[in-house]
C-alpha positions as CSV (number, residue, x, y, z in Angstrom):
1,X,-228.3,-20.2,-121.2
2,X,-228.6,-23.9,-122.1
3,X,-229.1,-25.3,-118.6
4,X,-232.5,-26.3,-117.4
5,X,-232.6,-24.3,-114.2
6,X,-235.9,-25.6,-113.0
7,X,-234.6,-29.2,-113.4
8,X,-231.4,-28.2,-111.5
9,X,-233.5,-26.7,-108.7
10,X,-235.8,-29.8,-108.5
11,X,-232.9,-32.3,-108.6
12,X,-230.9,-30.4,-106.0
13,X,-233.9,-30.1,-103.6
14,X,-234.8,-33.8,-103.9
15,X,-231.3,-35.3,-103.7
16,X,-230.0,-33.0,-101.0
17,X,-233.0,-33.8,-98.9
18,X,-232.4,-37.5,-99.2
19,X,-228.7,-37.3,-98.5
20,X,-229.3,-35.0,-95.5
21,X,-232.0,-37.3,-94.0
22,X,-229.9,-40.5,-94.4
23,X,-226.8,-38.7,-93.0
24,X,-228.8,-37.5,-90.0
25,X,-230.0,-41.1,-89.3
26,X,-226.3,-42.3,-89.5
27,X,-225.1,-39.4,-87.3
28,X,-227.7,-40.0,-84.6
29,X,-227.1,-43.7,-84.5
30,X,-223.3,-43.7,-84.6
31,X,-222.1,-40.6,-82.8
32,X,-222.7,-38.4,-79.7
33,X,-225.4,-35.8,-80.2
34,X,-223.9,-32.3,-80.3
35,X,-225.3,-28.7,-80.3
36,X,-225.7,-26.6,-83.4
37,X,-223.0,-24.3,-82.1
38,X,-220.5,-27.2,-81.9
39,X,-221.2,-28.1,-85.5
40,X,-220.9,-24.5,-86.6
41,X,-217.5,-24.3,-85.0
42,X,-216.6,-27.7,-86.6
43,X,-217.7,-26.4,-90.0
44,X,-215.5,-23.3,-89.6
45,X,-212.5,-25.4,-88.6
46,X,-212.9,-27.8,-91.5
47,X,-213.3,-25.0,-94.0
48,X,-210.2,-23.4,-92.5
49,X,-208.3,-26.7,-93.0
50,X,-209.4,-26.8,-96.7
51,X,-208.4,-23.1,-97.2
52,X,-205.0,-23.8,-95.7
53,X,-204.4,-26.6,-98.2
54,X,-205.5,-24.3,-101.1
55,X,-203.1,-21.6,-99.7
56,X,-200.2,-24.0,-99.7
57,X,-201.1,-25.1,-103.3
58,X,-201.4,-21.5,-104.4
59,X,-197.9,-20.9,-103.0
60,X,-196.6,-23.8,-105.2
61,X,-196.4,-26.6,-102.7
62,X,-197.3,-30.1,-103.9
63,X,-200.6,-30.9,-102.3
64,X,-202.2,-34.2,-103.1
65,X,-205.7,-34.1,-104.7
66,X,-206.8,-36.8,-102.2
67,X,-206.0,-34.4,-99.3
68,X,-208.1,-31.7,-100.7
69,X,-210.9,-34.1,-101.4
70,X,-210.7,-35.4,-97.9
71,X,-211.0,-31.9,-96.4
72,X,-213.9,-31.0,-98.8
73,X,-215.7,-34.1,-97.5
74,X,-215.1,-32.9,-94.0
75,X,-216.7,-29.6,-94.9
76,X,-219.7,-31.3,-96.4
77,X,-220.1,-33.6,-93.4
78,X,-219.9,-30.6,-91.0
79,X,-222.4,-28.7,-93.1
80,X,-224.8,-31.6,-93.0
81,X,-224.4,-31.9,-89.2
82,X,-224.9,-28.2,-88.6
83,X,-227.9,-28.0,-90.9
84,X,-229.5,-31.0,-89.2
85,X,-228.8,-29.6,-85.8
86,X,-230.5,-26.3,-86.8
87,X,-233.4,-27.9,-88.6
88,X,-232.3,-26.4,-92.0
89,X,-233.5,-28.3,-95.0
90,X,-230.6,-27.9,-97.4
91,X,-232.5,-29.1,-100.4
92,X,-235.1,-26.3,-100.0
93,X,-232.5,-23.7,-98.9
94,X,-230.2,-24.4,-101.9
95,X,-233.2,-24.5,-104.3
96,X,-234.4,-21.1,-103.0
97,X,-230.9,-19.6,-103.2
98,X,-230.6,-20.8,-106.8
99,X,-233.8,-19.0,-107.6
100,X,-232.6,-15.7,-106.0
101,X,-229.2,-16.0,-107.7
102,X,-230.9,-16.5,-111.1
103,X,-233.2,-13.6,-110.5
104,X,-230.3,-11.3,-109.7
105,X,-228.1,-12.7,-112.6
106,X,-231.0,-12.2,-115.1
107,X,-231.6,-8.6,-113.9
108,X,-227.9,-7.8,-114.3
109,X,-227.7,-9.5,-117.7
110,X,-230.7,-7.5,-118.9
111,X,-228.6,-4.4,-118.0
112,X,-225.6,-5.8,-119.8
113,X,-223.7,-6.3,-116.5
114,X,-222.0,-9.5,-115.3
115,X,-222.9,-11.2,-112.1
């Protein structure tokens, strides 16, 4: 594998932490404070809207890329809001998840299996 996984983990952690912190400041200043449960439901709704566009595209309908990008952005915003409301540091959470994924992938690769 040619990718520098340690660099990916470090960059992911640092950049997500910064984005999350700045977004939390913006959210707190500009919008009404909501509960983690509200943001979790919002996240599910936004992910559902994105999935609906993909389903339409899969069925052959002409869906604008900008519409998909807009819904993907809504999912990201909802995830940031939820994570901030729950005190989840996404940078650390994603870094740790990447470590676990790579451990599992490597173990399977050693056995000749695909992850």
